[in-house]
mmCIF file of the N, C-alpha and C atoms, coordinates in Angstrom:
data_MODEL
# 
_entry.id   MODEL 
# 
loop_
_atom_site.group_PDB 
_atom_site.id 
_atom_site.type_symbol 
_atom_site.label_atom_id 
_atom_site.label_alt_id 
_atom_site.label_comp_id 
_atom_site.label_asym_id 
_atom_site.label_entity_id 
_atom_site.label_seq_id 
_atom_site.pdbx_PDB_ins_code 
_atom_site.Cartn_x 
_atom_site.Cartn_y 
_atom_site.Cartn_z 
_atom_site.occupancy 
_atom_site.B_iso_or_equiv 
_atom_site.pdbx_formal_charge 
_atom_site.auth_seq_id 
_atom_site.auth_comp_id 
_atom_site.auth_asym_id 
_atom_site.auth_atom_id 
_atom_site.pdbx_PDB_model_num 
ATOM 1   N N  . MET A 1 1  ? 22.632  -28.319 9.321   1.00 0.00 ? 1  MET A N  1 
ATOM 2   C CA . MET A 1 1  ? 21.669  -28.777 8.346   1.00 0.00 ? 1  MET A CA 1 
ATOM 3   C C  . MET A 1 1  ? 20.241  -28.563 8.839   1.00 0.00 ? 1  MET A C  1 
ATOM 4   N N  . LEU A 1 2  ? 20.013  -28.778 10.123  1.00 0.00 ? 2  LEU A N  1 
ATOM 5   C CA . LEU A 1 2  ? 18.671  -28.585 10.660  1.00 0.00 ? 2  LEU A CA 1 
ATOM 6   C C  . LEU A 1 2  ? 18.251  -27.127 10.603  1.00 0.00 ? 2  LEU A C  1 
ATOM 7   N N  . VAL A 1 3  ? 19.215  -26.223 10.778  1.00 0.00 ? 3  VAL A N  1 
ATOM 8   C CA . VAL A 1 3  ? 18.903  -24.794 10.704  1.00 0.00 ? 3  VAL A CA 1 
ATOM 9   C C  . VAL A 1 3  ? 18.455  -24.442 9.293   1.00 0.00 ? 3  VAL A C  1 
ATOM 10  N N  . GLY A 1 4  ? 19.174  -24.936 8.301   1.00 0.00 ? 4  GLY A N  1 
ATOM 11  C CA . GLY A 1 4  ? 18.802  -24.686 6.908   1.00 0.00 ? 4  GLY A CA 1 
ATOM 12  C C  . GLY A 1 4  ? 17.444  -25.264 6.577   1.00 0.00 ? 4  GLY A C  1 
ATOM 13  N N  . LEU A 1 5  ? 17.154  -26.449 7.091   1.00 0.00 ? 5  LEU A N  1 
ATOM 14  C CA . LEU A 1 5  ? 15.858  -27.079 6.873   1.00 0.00 ? 5  LEU A CA 1 
ATOM 15  C C  . LEU A 1 5  ? 14.755  -26.269 7.538   1.00 0.00 ? 5  LEU A C  1 
ATOM 16  N N  . ALA A 1 6  ? 15.012  -25.788 8.743   1.00 0.00 ? 6  ALA A N  1 
ATOM 17  C CA . ALA A 1 6  ? 14.021  -24.978 9.457   1.00 0.00 ? 6  ALA A CA 1 
ATOM 18  C C  . ALA A 1 6  ? 13.728  -23.687 8.700   1.00 0.00 ? 6  ALA A C  1 
ATOM 19  N N  . LYS A 1 7  ? 14.773  -23.050 8.158   1.00 0.00 ? 7  LYS A N  1 
ATOM 20  C CA . LYS A 1 7  ? 14.568  -21.819 7.383   1.00 0.00 ? 7  LYS A CA 1 
ATOM 21  C C  . LYS A 1 7  ? 13.769  -22.103 6.120   1.00 0.00 ? 7  LYS A C  1 
ATOM 22  N N  . SER A 1 8  ? 14.082  -23.204 5.456   1.00 0.00 ? 8  SER A N  1 
ATOM 23  C CA . SER A 1 8  ? 13.350  -23.569 4.241   1.00 0.00 ? 8  SER A CA 1 
ATOM 24  C C  . SER A 1 8  ? 11.885  -23.835 4.551   1.00 0.00 ? 8  SER A C  1 
ATOM 25  N N  . LEU A 1 9  ? 11.618  -24.549 5.637   1.00 0.00 ? 9  LEU A N  1 
ATOM 26  C CA . LEU A 1 9  ? 10.236  -24.818 6.034   1.00 0.00 ? 9  LEU A CA 1 
ATOM 27  C C  . LEU A 1 9  ? 9.502   -23.531 6.394   1.00 0.00 ? 9  LEU A C  1 
ATOM 28  N N  . GLU A 1 10 ? 10.198  -22.619 7.057   1.00 0.00 ? 10 GLU A N  1 
ATOM 29  C CA . GLU A 1 10 ? 9.577   -21.340 7.423   1.00 0.00 ? 10 GLU A CA 1 
ATOM 30  C C  . GLU A 1 10 ? 9.193   -20.553 6.174   1.00 0.00 ? 10 GLU A C  1 
ATOM 31  N N  . LYS A 1 11 ? 10.088  -20.504 5.192   1.00 0.00 ? 11 LYS A N  1 
ATOM 32  C CA . LYS A 1 11 ? 9.801   -19.795 3.943   1.00 0.00 ? 11 LYS A CA 1 
ATOM 33  C C  . LYS A 1 11 ? 8.629   -20.435 3.213   1.00 0.00 ? 11 LYS A C  1 
ATOM 34  N N  . LEU A 1 12 ? 8.612   -21.767 3.163   1.00 0.00 ? 12 LEU A N  1 
ATOM 35  C CA . LEU A 1 12 ? 7.520   -22.466 2.490   1.00 0.00 ? 12 LEU A CA 1 
ATOM 36  C C  . LEU A 1 12 ? 6.190   -22.234 3.192   1.00 0.00 ? 12 LEU A C  1 
ATOM 37  N N  . SER A 1 13 ? 6.185   -22.305 4.514   1.00 0.00 ? 13 SER A N  1 
ATOM 38  C CA . SER A 1 13 ? 4.930   -22.174 5.252   1.00 0.00 ? 13 SER A CA 1 
ATOM 39  C C  . SER A 1 13 ? 4.403   -20.745 5.250   1.00 0.00 ? 13 SER A C  1 
ATOM 40  N N  . SER A 1 14 ? 5.298   -19.762 5.231   1.00 0.00 ? 14 SER A N  1 
ATOM 41  C CA . SER A 1 14 ? 4.842   -18.366 5.259   1.00 0.00 ? 14 SER A CA 1 
ATOM 42  C C  . SER A 1 14 ? 4.519   -17.843 3.869   1.00 0.00 ? 14 SER A C  1 
ATOM 43  N N  . GLY A 1 15 ? 5.174   -18.402 2.852   1.00 0.00 ? 15 GLY A N  1 
ATOM 44  C CA . GLY A 1 15 ? 4.980   -17.908 1.495   1.00 0.00 ? 15 GLY A CA 1 
ATOM 45  C C  . GLY A 1 15 ? 5.831   -16.696 1.176   1.00 0.00 ? 15 GLY A C  1 
ATOM 46  N N  . PHE A 1 16 ? 6.661   -16.268 2.113   1.00 0.00 ? 16 PHE A N  1 
ATOM 47  C CA . PHE A 1 16 ? 7.508   -15.100 1.920   1.00 0.00 ? 16 PHE A CA 1 
ATOM 48  C C  . PHE A 1 16 ? 8.960   -15.519 1.751   1.00 0.00 ? 16 PHE A C  1 
ATOM 49  N N  . ARG A 1 17 ? 9.675   -14.779 0.915   1.00 0.00 ? 17 ARG A N  1 
ATOM 50  C CA . ARG A 1 17 ? 11.103  -15.035 0.753   1.00 0.00 ? 17 ARG A CA 1 
ATOM 51  C C  . ARG A 1 17 ? 11.879  -14.492 1.946   1.00 0.00 ? 17 ARG A C  1 
ATOM 52  N N  . ILE A 1 18 ? 11.403  -13.384 2.511   1.00 0.00 ? 18 ILE A N  1 
ATOM 53  C CA . ILE A 1 18 ? 12.068  -12.744 3.651   1.00 0.00 ? 18 ILE A CA 1 
ATOM 54  C C  . ILE A 1 18 ? 11.109  -12.793 4.837   1.00 0.00 ? 18 ILE A C  1 
ATOM 55  N N  . ASN A 1 19 ? 11.507  -13.489 5.879   1.00 0.00 ? 19 ASN A N  1 
ATOM 56  C CA . ASN A 1 19 ? 10.690  -13.573 7.087   1.00 0.00 ? 19 ASN A CA 1 
ATOM 57  C C  . ASN A 1 19 ? 11.239  -12.721 8.223   1.00 0.00 ? 19 ASN A C  1 
ATOM 58  N N  . ARG A 1 20 ? 12.525  -12.410 8.161   1.00 0.00 ? 20 ARG A N  1 
ATOM 59  C CA . ARG A 1 20 ? 13.161  -11.563 9.176   1.00 0.00 ? 20 ARG A CA 1 
ATOM 60  C C  . ARG A 1 20 ? 14.346  -10.865 8.529   1.00 0.00 ? 20 ARG A C  1 
ATOM 61  N N  . ALA A 1 21 ? 14.827  -9.828  9.160   1.00 0.00 ? 21 ALA A N  1 
ATOM 62  C CA . ALA A 1 21 ? 15.918  -9.035  8.586   1.00 0.00 ? 21 ALA A CA 1 
ATOM 63  C C  . ALA A 1 21 ? 17.161  -9.877  8.321   1.00 0.00 ? 21 ALA A C  1 
ATOM 64  N N  . ALA A 1 22 ? 17.396  -10.896 9.119   1.00 0.00 ? 22 ALA A N  1 
ATOM 65  C CA . ALA A 1 22 ? 18.588  -11.730 8.938   1.00 0.00 ? 22 ALA A CA 1 
ATOM 66  C C  . ALA A 1 22 ? 18.541  -12.522 7.635   1.00 0.00 ? 22 ALA A C  1 
ATOM 67  N N  . ASP A 1 23 ? 17.361  -12.748 7.083   1.00 0.00 ? 23 ASP A N  1 
ATOM 68  C CA . ASP A 1 23 ? 17.245  -13.496 5.826   1.00 0.00 ? 23 ASP A CA 1 
ATOM 69  C C  . ASP A 1 23 ? 17.850  -12.721 4.664   1.00 0.00 ? 23 ASP A C  1 
ATOM 70  N N  . ASP A 1 24 ? 17.574  -11.415 4.604   1.00 0.00 ? 24 ASP A N  1 
ATOM 71  C CA . ASP A 1 24 ? 18.089  -10.574 3.512   1.00 0.00 ? 24 ASP A CA 1 
ATOM 72  C C  . ASP A 1 24 ? 17.860  -9.118  3.902   1.00 0.00 ? 24 ASP A C  1 
ATOM 73  N N  . ALA A 1 25 ? 18.831  -8.523  4.574   1.00 0.00 ? 25 ALA A N  1 
ATOM 74  C CA . ALA A 1 25 ? 18.675  -7.166  5.104   1.00 0.00 ? 25 ALA A CA 1 
ATOM 75  C C  . ALA A 1 25 ? 18.434  -6.149  3.995   1.00 0.00 ? 25 ALA A C  1 
ATOM 76  N N  . ALA A 1 26 ? 19.188  -6.243  2.903   1.00 0.00 ? 26 ALA A N  1 
ATOM 77  C CA . ALA A 1 26 ? 19.014  -5.288  1.805   1.00 0.00 ? 26 ALA A CA 1 
ATOM 78  C C  . ALA A 1 26 ? 17.654  -5.476  1.146   1.00 0.00 ? 26 ALA A C  1 
ATOM 79  N N  . GLY A 1 27 ? 17.264  -6.720  0.945   1.00 0.00 ? 27 GLY A N  1 
ATOM 80  C CA . GLY A 1 27 ? 15.955  -6.998  0.351   1.00 0.00 ? 27 GLY A CA 1 
ATOM 81  C C  . GLY A 1 27 ? 14.827  -6.502  1.230   1.00 0.00 ? 27 GLY A C  1 
ATOM 82  N N  . LEU A 1 28 ? 14.991  -6.645  2.544   1.00 0.00 ? 28 LEU A N  1 
ATOM 83  C CA . LEU A 1 28 ? 13.976  -6.160  3.477   1.00 0.00 ? 28 LEU A CA 1 
ATOM 84  C C  . LEU A 1 28 ? 13.862  -4.646  3.407   1.00 0.00 ? 28 LEU A C  1 
ATOM 85  N N  . ALA A 1 29 ? 14.990  -3.953  3.319   1.00 0.00 ? 29 ALA A N  1 
ATOM 86  C CA . ALA A 1 29 ? 14.973  -2.489  3.223   1.00 0.00 ? 29 ALA A CA 1 
ATOM 87  C C  . ALA A 1 29 ? 14.261  -2.049  1.949   1.00 0.00 ? 29 ALA A C  1 
ATOM 88  N N  . ILE A 1 30 ? 14.538  -2.713  0.844   1.00 0.00 ? 30 ILE A N  1 
ATOM 89  C CA . ILE A 1 30 ? 13.873  -2.383  -0.424  1.00 0.00 ? 30 ILE A CA 1 
ATOM 90  C C  . ILE A 1 30 ? 12.380  -2.663  -0.316  1.00 0.00 ? 30 ILE A C  1 
ATOM 91  N N  . SER A 1 31 ? 12.039  -3.803  0.260   1.00 0.00 ? 31 SER A N  1 
ATOM 92  C CA . SER A 1 31 ? 10.636  -4.180  0.421   1.00 0.00 ? 31 SER A CA 1 
ATOM 93  C C  . SER A 1 31 ? 9.875   -3.169  1.272   1.00 0.00 ? 31 SER A C  1 
ATOM 94  N N  . GLU A 1 32 ? 10.468  -2.752  2.368   1.00 0.00 ? 32 GLU A N  1 
ATOM 95  C CA . GLU A 1 32 ? 9.805   -1.782  3.243   1.00 0.00 ? 32 GLU A CA 1 
ATOM 96  C C  . GLU A 1 32 ? 9.656   -0.427  2.553   1.00 0.00 ? 32 GLU A C  1 
ATOM 97  N N  . GLY A 1 33 ? 10.652  -0.040  1.764   1.00 0.00 ? 33 GLY A N  1 
ATOM 98  C CA . GLY A 1 33 ? 10.540  1.205   1.003   1.00 0.00 ? 33 GLY A CA 1 
ATOM 99  C C  . GLY A 1 33 ? 9.399   1.147   0.002   1.00 0.00 ? 33 GLY A C  1 
ATOM 100 N N  . LEU A 1 34 ? 9.288   0.020   -0.689  1.00 0.00 ? 34 LEU A N  1 
ATOM 101 C CA . LEU A 1 34 ? 8.193   -0.147  -1.650  1.00 0.00 ? 34 LEU A CA 1 
ATOM 102 C C  . LEU A 1 34 ? 6.844   -0.183  -0.944  1.00 0.00 ? 34 LEU A C  1 
ATOM 103 N N  . ARG A 1 35 ? 6.800   -0.839  0.219   1.00 0.00 ? 35 ARG A N  1 
ATOM 104 C CA . ARG A 1 35 ? 5.552   -0.903  0.982   1.00 0.00 ? 35 ARG A CA 1 
ATOM 105 C C  . ARG A 1 35 ? 5.107   0.506   1.387   1.00 0.00 ? 35 ARG A C  1 
ATOM 106 N N  . THR A 1 36 ? 6.060   1.344   1.772   1.00 0.00 ? 36 THR A N  1 
ATOM 107 C CA . THR A 1 36 ? 5.763   2.729   2.139   1.00 0.00 ? 36 THR A CA 1 
ATOM 108 C C  . THR A 1 36 ? 5.236   3.505   0.939   1.00 0.00 ? 36 THR A C  1 
ATOM 109 N N  . GLN A 1 37 ? 5.860   3.314   -0.221  1.00 0.00 ? 37 GLN A N  1 
ATOM 110 C CA . GLN A 1 37 ? 5.408   3.999   -1.430  1.00 0.00 ? 37 GLN A CA 1 
ATOM 111 C C  . GLN A 1 37 ? 4.000   3.565   -1.815  1.00 0.00 ? 37 GLN A C  1 
ATOM 112 N N  . VAL A 1 38 ? 3.707   2.280   -1.702  1.00 0.00 ? 38 VAL A N  1 
ATOM 113 C CA . VAL A 1 38 ? 2.368   1.782   -2.024  1.00 0.00 ? 38 VAL A CA 1 
ATOM 114 C C  . VAL A 1 38 ? 1.341   2.418   -1.089  1.00 0.00 ? 38 VAL A C  1 
ATOM 115 N N  . GLY A 1 39 ? 1.670   2.492   0.189   1.00 0.00 ? 39 GLY A N  1 
ATOM 116 C CA . GLY A 1 39 ? 0.763   3.132   1.144   1.00 0.00 ? 39 GLY A CA 1 
ATOM 117 C C  . GLY A 1 39 ? 0.529   4.594   0.805   1.00 0.00 ? 39 GLY A C  1 
ATOM 118 N N  . GLY A 1 40 ? 1.583   5.294   0.408   1.00 0.00 ? 40 GLY A N  1 
ATOM 119 C CA . GLY A 1 40 ? 1.449   6.693   0.003   1.00 0.00 ? 40 GLY A CA 1 
ATOM 120 C C  . GLY A 1 40 ? 0.599   6.844   -1.242  1.00 0.00 ? 40 GLY A C  1 
ATOM 121 N N  . ASN A 1 41 ? 0.775   5.932   -2.194  1.00 0.00 ? 41 ASN A N  1 
ATOM 122 C CA . ASN A 1 41 ? -0.028  5.981   -3.420  1.00 0.00 ? 41 ASN A CA 1 
ATOM 123 C C  . ASN A 1 41 ? -1.497  5.701   -3.132  1.00 0.00 ? 41 ASN A C  1 
ATOM 124 N N  . ARG A 1 42 ? -1.765  4.766   -2.229  1.00 0.00 ? 42 ARG A N  1 
ATOM 125 C CA . ARG A 1 42 ? -3.164  4.486   -1.858  1.00 0.00 ? 42 ARG A CA 1 
ATOM 126 C C  . ARG A 1 42 ? -3.808  5.716   -1.230  1.00 0.00 ? 42 ARG A C  1 
ATOM 127 N N  . GLN A 1 43 ? -3.061  6.403   -0.371  1.00 0.00 ? 43 GLN A N  1 
ATOM 128 C CA . GLN A 1 43 ? -3.591  7.615   0.248   1.00 0.00 ? 43 GLN A CA 1 
ATOM 129 C C  . GLN A 1 43 ? -3.812  8.694   -0.796  1.00 0.00 ? 43 GLN A C  1 
ATOM 130 N N  . ALA A 1 44 ? -2.914  8.812   -1.770  1.00 0.00 ? 44 ALA A N  1 
ATOM 131 C CA . ALA A 1 44 ? -3.073  9.801   -2.838  1.00 0.00 ? 44 ALA A CA 1 
ATOM 132 C C  . ALA A 1 44 ? -4.336  9.524   -3.644  1.00 0.00 ? 44 ALA A C  1 
ATOM 133 N N  . VAL A 1 45 ? -4.624  8.257   -3.907  1.00 0.00 ? 45 VAL A N  1 
ATOM 134 C CA . VAL A 1 45 ? -5.846  7.893   -4.634  1.00 0.00 ? 45 VAL A CA 1 
ATOM 135 C C  . VAL A 1 45 ? -7.072  8.286   -3.823  1.00 0.00 ? 45 VAL A C  1 
ATOM 136 N N  . ARG A 1 46 ? -7.058  8.003   -2.519  1.00 0.00 ? 46 ARG A N  1 
ATOM 137 C CA . ARG A 1 46 ? -8.194  8.392   -1.673  1.00 0.00 ? 46 ARG A CA 1 
ATOM 138 C C  . ARG A 1 46 ? -8.366  9.905   -1.648  1.00 0.00 ? 46 ARG A C  1 
ATOM 139 N N  . ASN A 1 47 ? -7.254  10.636  -1.579  1.00 0.00 ? 47 ASN A N  1 
ATOM 140 C CA . ASN A 1 47 ? -7.326  12.097  -1.586  1.00 0.00 ? 47 ASN A CA 1 
ATOM 141 C C  . ASN A 1 47 ? -7.910  12.605  -2.894  1.00 0.00 ? 47 ASN A C  1 
ATOM 142 N N  . ALA A 1 48 ? -7.491  12.013  -4.015  1.00 0.00 ? 48 ALA A N  1 
ATOM 143 C CA . ALA A 1 48 ? -8.019  12.425  -5.317  1.00 0.00 ? 48 ALA A CA 1 
ATOM 144 C C  . ALA A 1 48 ? -9.514  12.135  -5.399  1.00 0.00 ? 48 ALA A C  1 
ATOM 145 N N  . GLN A 1 49 ? -9.936  10.974  -4.897  1.00 0.00 ? 49 GLN A N  1 
ATOM 146 C CA . GLN A 1 49 ? -11.363 10.641  -4.908  1.00 0.00 ? 49 GLN A CA 1 
ATOM 147 C C  . GLN A 1 49 ? -12.162 11.608  -4.038  1.00 0.00 ? 49 GLN A C  1 
ATOM 148 N N  . ASP A 1 50 ? -11.604 11.986  -2.904  1.00 0.00 ? 50 ASP A N  1 
ATOM 149 C CA . ASP A 1 50 ? -12.270 12.970  -2.044  1.00 0.00 ? 50 ASP A CA 1 
ATOM 150 C C  . ASP A 1 50 ? -12.383 14.313  -2.752  1.00 0.00 ? 50 ASP A C  1 
ATOM 151 N N  . GLY A 1 51 ? -11.337 14.704  -3.473  1.00 0.00 ? 51 GLY A N  1 
ATOM 152 C CA . GLY A 1 51 ? -11.369 15.955  -4.229  1.00 0.00 ? 51 GLY A CA 1 
ATOM 153 C C  . GLY A 1 51 ? -12.427 15.926  -5.316  1.00 0.00 ? 51 GLY A C  1 
ATOM 154 N N  . ILE A 1 52 ? -12.539 14.804  -6.009  1.00 0.00 ? 52 ILE A N  1 
ATOM 155 C CA . ILE A 1 52 ? -13.563 14.659  -7.053  1.00 0.00 ? 52 ILE A CA 1 
ATOM 156 C C  . ILE A 1 52 ? -14.951 14.772  -6.435  1.00 0.00 ? 52 ILE A C  1 
ATOM 157 N N  . SER A 1 53 ? -15.155 14.130  -5.290  1.00 0.00 ? 53 SER A N  1 
ATOM 158 C CA . SER A 1 53 ? -16.451 14.209  -4.611  1.00 0.00 ? 53 SER A CA 1 
ATOM 159 C C  . SER A 1 53 ? -16.779 15.640  -4.209  1.00 0.00 ? 53 SER A C  1 
ATOM 160 N N  . LEU A 1 54 ? -15.790 16.364  -3.733  1.00 0.00 ? 54 LEU A N  1 
ATOM 161 C CA . LEU A 1 54 ? -15.994 17.759  -3.346  1.00 0.00 ? 54 LEU A CA 1 
ATOM 162 C C  . LEU A 1 54 ? -16.407 18.605  -4.542  1.00 0.00 ? 54 LEU A C  1 
ATOM 163 N N  . VAL A 1 55 ? -15.721 18.423  -5.662  1.00 0.00 ? 55 VAL A N  1 
ATOM 164 C CA . VAL A 1 55 ? -16.039 19.188  -6.870  1.00 0.00 ? 55 VAL A CA 1 
ATOM 165 C C  . VAL A 1 55 ? -17.433 18.821  -7.378  1.00 0.00 ? 55 VAL A C  1 
ATOM 166 N N  . GLN A 1 56 ? -17.794 17.533  -7.312  1.00 0.00 ? 56 GLN A N  1 
ATOM 167 C CA . GLN A 1 56 ? -19.124 17.121  -7.757  1.00 0.00 ? 56 GLN A CA 1 
ATOM 168 C C  . GLN A 1 56 ? -20.211 17.722  -6.873  1.00 0.00 ? 56 GLN A C  1 
ATOM 169 N N  . THR A 1 57 ? -19.958 17.805  -5.580  1.00 0.00 ? 57 THR A N  1 
ATOM 170 C CA . THR A 1 57 ? -20.920 18.418  -4.665  1.00 0.00 ? 57 THR A CA 1 
ATOM 171 C C  . THR A 1 57 ? -21.075 19.904  -4.967  1.00 0.00 ? 57 THR A C  1 
ATOM 172 N N  . ALA A 1 58 ? -19.957 20.579  -5.180  1.00 0.00 ? 58 ALA A N  1 
ATOM 173 C CA . ALA A 1 58 ? -20.011 22.004  -5.512  1.00 0.00 ? 58 ALA A CA 1 
ATOM 174 C C  . ALA A 1 58 ? -20.724 22.221  -6.842  1.00 0.00 ? 58 ALA A C  1 
ATOM 175 N N  . GLU A 1 59 ? -20.469 21.347  -7.815  1.00 0.00 ? 59 GLU A N  1 
ATOM 176 C CA . GLU A 1 59 ? -21.127 21.461  -9.117  1.00 0.00 ? 59 GLU A CA 1 
ATOM 177 C C  . GLU A 1 59 ? -22.638 21.298  -8.968  1.00 0.00 ? 59 GLU A C  1 
ATOM 178 N N  . GLY A 1 60 ? -23.056 20.341  -8.149  1.00 0.00 ? 60 GLY A N  1 
ATOM 179 C CA . GLY A 1 60 ? -24.484 20.144  -7.917  1.00 0.00 ? 60 GLY A CA 1 
ATOM 180 C C  . GLY A 1 60 ? -25.121 21.361  -7.272  1.00 0.00 ? 60 GLY A C  1 
ATOM 181 N N  . ALA A 1 61 ? -24.427 21.961  -6.324  1.00 0.00 ? 61 ALA A N  1 
ATOM 182 C CA . ALA A 1 61 ? -24.953 23.161  -5.668  1.00 0.00 ? 61 ALA A CA 1 
ATOM 183 C C  . ALA A 1 61 ? -25.057 24.316  -6.650  1.00 0.00 ? 61 ALA A C  1 
ATOM 184 N N  . LEU A 1 62 ? -24.046 24.487  -7.491  1.00 0.00 ? 62 LEU A N  1 
ATOM 185 C CA . LEU A 1 62 ? -24.085 25.564  -8.484  1.00 0.00 ? 62 LEU A CA 1 
ATOM 186 C C  . LEU A 1 62 ? -25.206 25.344  -9.493  1.00 0.00 ? 62 LEU A C  1 
ATOM 187 N N  . ASN A 1 63 ? -25.433 24.102  -9.885  1.00 0.00 ? 63 ASN A N  1 
ATOM 188 C CA . ASN A 1 63 ? -26.527 23.810  -10.814 1.00 0.00 ? 63 ASN A CA 1 
ATOM 189 C C  . ASN A 1 63 ? -27.874 24.139  -10.190 1.00 0.00 ? 63 ASN A C  1 
ATOM 190 N N  . GLU A 1 64 ? -28.022 23.873  -8.890  1.00 0.00 ? 64 GLU A N  1 
ATOM 191 C CA . GLU A 1 64 ? -29.267 24.203  -8.205  1.00 0.00 ? 64 GLU A CA 1 
ATOM 192 C C  . GLU A 1 64 ? -29.473 25.712  -8.154  1.00 0.00 ? 64 GLU A C  1 
ATOM 193 N N  . VAL A 1 65 ? -28.421 26.450  -7.840  1.00 0.00 ? 65 VAL A N  1 
ATOM 194 C CA . VAL A 1 65 ? -28.518 27.907  -7.781  1.00 0.00 ? 65 VAL A CA 1 
ATOM 195 C C  . VAL A 1 65 ? -28.823 28.464  -9.164  1.00 0.00 ? 65 VAL A C  1 
ATOM 196 N N  . HIS A 1 66 ? -28.195 27.905  -10.183 1.00 0.00 ? 66 HIS A N  1 
ATOM 197 C CA . HIS A 1 66 ? -28.398 28.381  -11.555 1.00 0.00 ? 66 HIS A CA 1 
ATOM 198 C C  . HIS A 1 66 ? -29.825 28.122  -12.035 1.00 0.00 ? 66 HIS A C  1 
ATOM 199 N N  . SER A 1 67 ? -30.441 27.035  -11.582 1.00 0.00 ? 67 SER A N  1 
ATOM 200 C CA . SER A 1 67 ? -31.781 26.684  -12.057 1.00 0.00 ? 67 SER A CA 1 
ATOM 201 C C  . SER A 1 67 ? -32.879 27.483  -11.367 1.00 0.00 ? 67 SER A C  1 
ATOM 202 N N  . ILE A 1 68 ? -32.534 28.240  -10.341 1.00 0.00 ? 68 ILE A N  1 
ATOM 203 C CA . ILE A 1 68 ? -33.552 29.027  -9.617  1.00 0.00 ? 68 ILE A CA 1 
ATOM 204 C C  . ILE A 1 68 ? -33.967 30.222  -10.437 1.00 0.00 ? 68 ILE A C  1 
# 
C-alpha cells in the first residue's frame, strides 16, 4: 500500500502520468516518439524561416541592382 501511495504522490507532485519506464513502457515509447517528432517539426519551422530570410535578402539585393 505504501508503494502505491508513493507512486500516486510522485505523479501528483511531478504533474506527469509517466515518471519512469516502469510506470507505462508502451506509453513512454509513444511519448518519446511524439517528442522526437515535435523536435523535428520545430527544426523544420526554423529551416523554413531561414529559407524565407535568405529569399528576402536575395530579393532586396536584386531590387537594389535593378534600381541602379
